[in-house]
C-alpha positions as CSV (number, residue, x, y, z in Angstrom):
1,M,74.5,-47.8,1.5
2,F,72.9,-49.4,-2.1
3,Y,69.5,-47.8,-1.5
4,R,70.1,-44.4,-2.1
5,E,68.6,-41.5,-4.2
6,A,71.1,-39.6,-4.1
7,G,72.1,-37.5,-7.9
8,Q,68.2,-39.8,-9.2
9,F,67.6,-36.1,-9.9
10,K,63.3,-35.6,-11.3
11,T,62.9,-33.5,-14.1
12,T,58.9,-34.1,-15.5
13,Y,55.6,-34.3,-12.9
14,K,55.4,-37.9,-14.3
15,A,58.7,-39.0,-12.9
16,D,58.4,-37.4,-9.5
17,Q,54.7,-39.1,-9.4
18,A,56.6,-42.6,-10.6
19,I,55.0,-45.2,-9.0
20,F,59.2,-46.7,-8.3
21,P,60.9,-43.3,-8.4
22,I,63.8,-45.0,-7.6
23,F,66.0,-47.2,-9.6
24,Q,66.7,-49.9,-6.9
25,D,62.4,-49.9,-6.6
26,R,62.3,-50.6,-10.4
27,M,65.6,-52.8,-10.2
28,A,64.1,-54.9,-7.1
29,I,61.4,-55.7,-9.7
30,A,62.8,-56.9,-12.3
31,I,64.6,-59.0,-10.2
32,Y,61.2,-60.1,-8.7
33,L,60.2,-61.0,-12.5
34,L,63.3,-63.0,-13.4
35,I,63.4,-65.4,-10.3
36,A,59.3,-65.6,-10.9
37,F,59.1,-66.6,-14.5
38,V,62.4,-68.2,-14.7
39,A,64.5,-69.5,-11.7
40,I,61.0,-70.5,-10.3
41,P,59.6,-72.9,-13.2
42,V,63.7,-74.2,-14.1
43,F,64.4,-75.6,-10.2
44,G,61.2,-75.5,-8.7
45,N,60.0,-78.5,-8.0
46,D,56.0,-79.9,-9.4
47,F,55.3,-79.3,-4.9
48,F,56.5,-76.3,-5.1
49,I,54.7,-74.9,-7.9
50,T,52.0,-77.1,-7.0
51,S,51.3,-76.7,-3.4
52,M,52.5,-73.4,-3.0
53,M,53.5,-70.8,-5.6
54,I,49.7,-71.5,-7.7
55,P,47.6,-71.4,-4.6
56,F,49.9,-68.3,-3.2
57,L,49.1,-66.0,-6.5
58,I,45.6,-66.8,-7.0
59,F,45.1,-65.7,-3.0
60,S,47.1,-62.9,-3.8
61,L,45.3,-61.7,-6.3
62,A,41.9,-62.1,-4.7
63,A,43.4,-59.9,-1.6
64,I,44.0,-57.4,-4.1
65,G,40.7,-57.2,-4.9
66,L,39.0,-57.5,-0.9
67,N,41.4,-54.3,-0.5
68,I,40.6,-52.2,-3.0
69,L,37.4,-52.4,-1.4
70,V,38.3,-52.6,2.1
71,G,41.3,-51.1,1.8
72,Y,41.3,-48.1,-0.4
73,T,37.4,-47.9,-0.4
74,G,37.0,-47.7,3.0
75,Q,34.4,-51.0,2.7
76,I,33.7,-53.6,4.5
77,S,33.0,-57.1,2.8
78,L,32.9,-60.7,4.2
79,G,31.3,-62.1,0.7
80,T,34.8,-62.6,-1.0
81,G,34.3,-66.6,-1.1
82,A,31.3,-66.3,-3.0
83,F,31.9,-63.6,-5.2
84,M,34.9,-65.8,-6.2
85,G,33.1,-68.8,-6.2
86,V,30.3,-66.4,-8.5
87,G,33.7,-66.2,-11.1
88,A,34.1,-70.4,-10.7
89,Y,30.7,-71.4,-11.7
90,A,30.6,-68.5,-14.4
91,C,33.8,-69.7,-16.1
92,Y,32.7,-73.3,-15.9
93,K,29.3,-72.6,-17.8
94,L,31.3,-70.5,-20.3
95,T,33.5,-72.9,-21.7
96,T,30.4,-75.7,-21.6
97,I,28.8,-73.1,-24.2
98,F,31.9,-71.8,-26.0
99,P,34.7,-74.7,-26.1
100,D,36.7,-73.3,-28.7
101,I,36.9,-70.2,-26.8
102,N,40.5,-69.8,-25.4
103,I,40.8,-70.6,-21.8
104,I,42.0,-67.4,-20.2
105,V,39.5,-65.5,-22.9
106,L,37.1,-67.1,-21.0
107,I,38.3,-66.7,-16.9
108,I,39.1,-63.2,-17.6
109,S,34.9,-62.7,-18.4
110,S,33.9,-64.7,-15.9
111,G,35.3,-61.6,-14.2
112,F,32.8,-59.6,-15.5
113,F,30.0,-62.0,-14.0
114,S,31.5,-61.5,-11.1
115,A,31.1,-57.5,-11.0
116,V,27.6,-57.3,-11.9
117,I,26.6,-59.3,-8.7
118,G,29.1,-57.2,-6.5
119,M,27.5,-54.5,-8.3
120,L,24.1,-56.0,-7.1
121,F,25.1,-56.2,-3.3
122,G,27.4,-53.3,-3.2
123,L,23.8,-51.0,-3.8
124,P,23.0,-51.3,-0.2
125,S,26.5,-49.3,0.7
126,L,25.0,-46.4,-0.5
127,R,22.7,-45.8,2.4
128,I,24.2,-48.3,5.5
129,K,27.9,-48.4,7.0
130,G,30.1,-50.2,9.0
131,F,28.2,-53.1,10.7
132,Y,25.7,-53.2,8.7
133,L,27.2,-53.6,5.7
134,V,28.9,-56.6,6.9
135,V,25.9,-58.4,7.7
136,T,24.8,-57.2,3.9
137,T,27.8,-59.1,2.6
138,L,27.5,-61.9,5.1
139,A,24.1,-62.6,3.5
140,A,25.2,-62.8,0.0
141,Q,27.7,-64.6,1.4
142,F,25.4,-67.7,2.2
143,F,23.0,-66.4,-0.8
144,L,25.3,-67.2,-3.3
145,E,26.1,-70.8,-1.2
146,W,23.1,-71.5,-1.9
147,C,22.6,-70.8,-5.2
148,F,25.7,-73.0,-5.7
149,I,23.9,-76.0,-4.3
150,R,20.5,-75.5,-5.3
151,I,20.5,-74.6,-8.7
152,P,22.2,-78.4,-10.5
153,W,21.9,-75.8,-13.7
154,L,25.2,-74.2,-12.2
155,Y,27.0,-77.2,-12.2
156,N,25.1,-79.2,-15.3
157,Y,23.5,-81.0,-13.3
158,N,26.5,-83.4,-12.4
159,D,25.4,-86.5,-9.5
160,S,27.7,-85.0,-7.7
161,G,27.6,-81.4,-7.1
162,A,30.9,-80.3,-8.2
163,I,32.0,-78.4,-11.4
164,E,35.6,-80.4,-12.6
165,V,38.0,-78.3,-15.2
166,P,38.0,-79.6,-18.6
167,Q,41.1,-80.1,-20.8
168,R,41.3,-76.9,-22.7
169,E,44.7,-75.8,-24.4
170,V,45.9,-72.3,-24.9
171,F,48.2,-71.8,-28.3
172,G,48.7,-75.9,-28.7
173,I,49.8,-76.3,-25.2
174,I,47.7,-78.1,-22.5
175,A,47.0,-75.5,-20.3
176,T,44.0,-77.0,-17.8
177,G,43.0,-80.4,-16.3
178,A,44.6,-83.5,-15.1
179,S,47.2,-83.6,-18.2
180,A,48.5,-80.3,-17.7
181,T,52.4,-80.1,-15.9
182,P,52.5,-77.1,-13.0
183,T,54.7,-74.9,-15.1
184,T,52.4,-74.3,-17.7
185,R,49.4,-73.5,-14.9
186,Y,52.3,-71.7,-13.3
187,L,53.4,-69.1,-16.2
188,I,49.6,-68.5,-17.0
189,V,48.4,-67.6,-13.7
190,L,51.4,-65.2,-12.9
191,A,51.2,-64.1,-16.2
192,I,47.7,-62.9,-15.6
193,V,48.5,-62.2,-11.8
194,V,51.0,-59.9,-12.9
195,V,48.6,-58.2,-15.2
196,M,46.3,-57.4,-13.5
197,T,48.4,-56.0,-10.5
198,W,49.4,-53.6,-12.8
199,I,46.1,-52.5,-13.8
200,A,45.3,-52.2,-10.3
201,S,48.1,-50.0,-9.7
202,N,46.9,-47.6,-12.3
203,I,43.7,-47.7,-11.6
204,I,44.2,-46.6,-7.9
205,H,46.7,-43.9,-8.5
206,G,44.7,-42.4,-11.1
207,R,41.4,-40.3,-11.0
208,I,39.2,-43.0,-10.2
209,G,42.0,-44.4,-7.2
210,R,42.1,-41.2,-5.3
211,A,37.7,-41.1,-6.0
212,W,37.9,-43.9,-3.6
213,M,40.6,-43.0,-1.1
214,M,37.9,-39.6,-1.1
215,I,35.5,-41.7,0.4
216,R,37.3,-43.8,2.6
217,D,38.7,-40.9,4.4
218,M,35.1,-39.0,4.5
219,D,32.4,-39.6,2.8
220,I,30.8,-36.4,3.1
221,A,33.3,-34.3,2.6
222,A,34.2,-36.4,-0.9
223,E,30.9,-35.5,-1.9
224,L,30.7,-31.7,-0.9
225,M,33.9,-31.6,-3.8
226,G,32.4,-33.3,-6.3
227,I,32.5,-36.8,-6.1
228,R,29.6,-39.1,-6.8
229,P,29.5,-41.3,-4.1
230,L,27.0,-44.0,-6.1
231,N,29.9,-44.5,-9.0
232,A,33.1,-44.2,-6.4
233,K,30.9,-47.1,-4.4
234,L,29.6,-49.2,-6.8
235,S,32.6,-48.8,-9.0
236,A,34.7,-50.9,-6.0
237,F,32.6,-53.1,-5.5
238,A,32.5,-53.4,-9.6
239,V,36.4,-53.8,-9.5
240,S,36.8,-55.9,-6.5
241,S,34.9,-58.3,-7.5
242,F,35.8,-58.4,-10.8
243,Y,38.9,-59.6,-9.6
244,C,37.7,-61.9,-6.9
245,G,35.5,-63.7,-9.4
246,V,39.0,-64.0,-12.0
247,A,40.7,-65.4,-9.0
248,G,38.0,-67.6,-8.0
249,A,37.6,-69.0,-11.8
250,M,41.8,-69.6,-11.8
251,M,41.9,-71.0,-8.2
252,V,39.7,-74.4,-10.2
253,F,41.0,-74.1,-13.5
254,F,44.5,-74.1,-12.6
255,W,44.6,-75.2,-9.1
256,L,41.9,-77.8,-7.5
257,G,40.7,-79.2,-10.8
258,A,37.4,-79.5,-9.2
259,A,35.3,-77.8,-6.7
260,E,32.6,-77.6,-4.7
261,V,30.6,-75.5,-2.6
262,E,33.1,-76.1,0.0
263,S,35.6,-74.6,-2.3
264,F,34.1,-71.0,-1.0
265,D,32.4,-70.8,2.0
266,I,32.6,-68.3,4.9
267,N,35.9,-69.5,5.9
268,H,37.6,-68.4,2.7
269,S,36.1,-65.3,3.4
270,F,38.0,-64.8,6.0
271,L,41.2,-66.2,5.3
272,I,41.0,-63.5,2.8
273,L,40.5,-60.7,5.2
274,F,42.7,-61.6,7.7
275,M,45.4,-61.4,4.8
276,V,44.5,-57.8,3.5
277,V,44.2,-57.2,7.7
278,I,48.1,-59.0,8.2
279,G,49.6,-57.3,5.4
280,G,47.8,-53.8,5.2
281,L,45.3,-52.3,4.6
282,G,45.4,-50.0,1.6
283,S,48.4,-51.3,0.0
284,L,48.4,-53.7,-2.8
285,V,52.4,-54.8,-2.1
286,G,50.8,-55.7,1.7
287,S,48.5,-57.9,0.0
288,F,51.5,-60.2,-1.5
289,L,52.8,-60.6,1.5
290,G,49.7,-61.3,3.2
291,A,48.7,-64.2,0.9
292,A,52.4,-65.0,2.0
293,F,51.7,-65.0,5.2
294,I,49.3,-66.8,5.8
295,W,49.1,-69.4,3.3
296,I,52.9,-70.3,2.6
297,L,53.8,-70.2,6.3
298,P,51.8,-72.9,7.0
299,V,52.7,-74.8,4.8
300,I,56.7,-74.2,5.4
301,L,55.7,-75.2,9.2
302,R,53.8,-78.2,8.4
303,A,57.1,-79.7,5.8
304,I,59.7,-78.8,9.3
305,P,58.9,-82.1,11.4
306,R,59.2,-84.3,8.3
307,T,63.0,-82.7,6.7
308,F,64.0,-83.5,10.5
309,G,62.7,-86.8,10.4
310,L,60.4,-86.4,13.5
311,D,57.2,-88.6,13.6
312,I,54.5,-86.1,15.1
313,N,51.5,-86.4,14.4
314,A,49.1,-84.6,11.2
315,A,46.8,-83.6,13.8
316,T,49.4,-81.9,16.4
317,I,51.3,-80.6,13.8
318,E,47.4,-79.0,12.3
319,H,47.5,-77.5,16.1
320,V,50.6,-75.9,16.5
321,N,50.0,-74.8,13.0
322,F,47.0,-72.9,14.5
323,M,48.5,-71.5,17.0
324,I,51.8,-70.3,16.2
325,I,50.1,-68.2,13.2
326,G,47.9,-66.9,16.2
327,G,50.5,-66.2,17.5
328,L,52.1,-64.2,14.9
329,I,49.2,-62.4,13.9
330,I,48.6,-61.0,17.4
331,F,52.2,-60.3,17.4
332,F,52.3,-58.8,14.5
333,L,48.8,-56.6,15.7
334,I,50.5,-55.2,18.5
335,V,53.9,-54.0,16.6
336,E,52.7,-52.8,13.9
337,P,48.5,-52.2,13.3
338,H,49.3,-50.9,9.6
339,G,50.5,-54.7,8.0
340,L,54.0,-56.6,6.6
341,A,53.8,-53.6,4.4
342,R,54.0,-50.7,6.5
343,L,57.1,-52.4,8.4
344,W,58.1,-52.9,4.6
345,G,58.6,-49.2,4.2
346,L,59.5,-48.6,7.4
347,A,62.5,-50.7,6.7
348,K,63.1,-49.3,3.2
349,Q,63.0,-45.5,5.0
350,K,65.9,-46.7,7.0
351,L,67.8,-48.3,4.7
352,R,68.2,-44.7,2.3
353,V,69.3,-43.0,5.7
354,W,71.5,-45.6,6.8
355,P,74.5,-45.4,8.4
356,F,72.7,-42.4,10.1
357,P,70.1,-42.5,12.6
358,Y,66.8,-42.7,11.2
């Protein structure tokens, strides 16, 4: 009833191909941004912002990066955690070498180091695919983890082997370190995620994105039509690793405050992959839905017993949490294998024709 496009005419090709062609969609995006930039900083407490919103945004950006590679290009990767680590360690070294440069510039710059590494490990995708490509990216994960441990220069020869975030300011406001407020860190992360999501959307709907999807659907036919697999696959690995590298740098500098190699292990690679699969392959909205499902829902489930004053062992709550999340994952994969984004799209389609039969 309220979600109709009747009377909304398109008079140009640009309007017809708009990402949000319906007025209600544009209004919904504006409301979401208003809530994110205004309501959450004003009404959200430190726990909600630090434990839920900041990691949710960071993992959403990492999921977008992996979705570009897996969902839009069809190249499977299990090295997401390592590529996030490349961005984190690169940003740490950049802050050491260039202490006076804006930390946001350094975080974005760290993504280029991750993009270069991603392109190097993406070279085998020109010859192999499927299971063999999974093994290659898995080897990249273990090799980069080894580098994070065995090369002391990366962590400035710290005895702990960890990278520790120094205090830095953004336009005179403390943005990193123990003195930075959760609201400040949240707003910086939110701004970066919004801008990079907008850039990813434009890339995907442009010539490069169409080339990625052609390679995904049928690479031989795409090559016969003039798409060069070398450019398409390596650009996908580069853009994907860039996004993962920026997410890894933000994870350390705006969330954890310090990190060891365990922060970028194979478990995080699987975690991001689950977010993409559950959220929906080939969907930016699905990346956010998957991150919310995998990260925010467990936090809520752990908080329910405390809310009702139930004295339950922490280990028991964790096991129940794993059972519930696992069961929900299986349920959603059976009900809709294309992820939560597909369910969201079906709900919108039904609203467009309601109350008439679909």
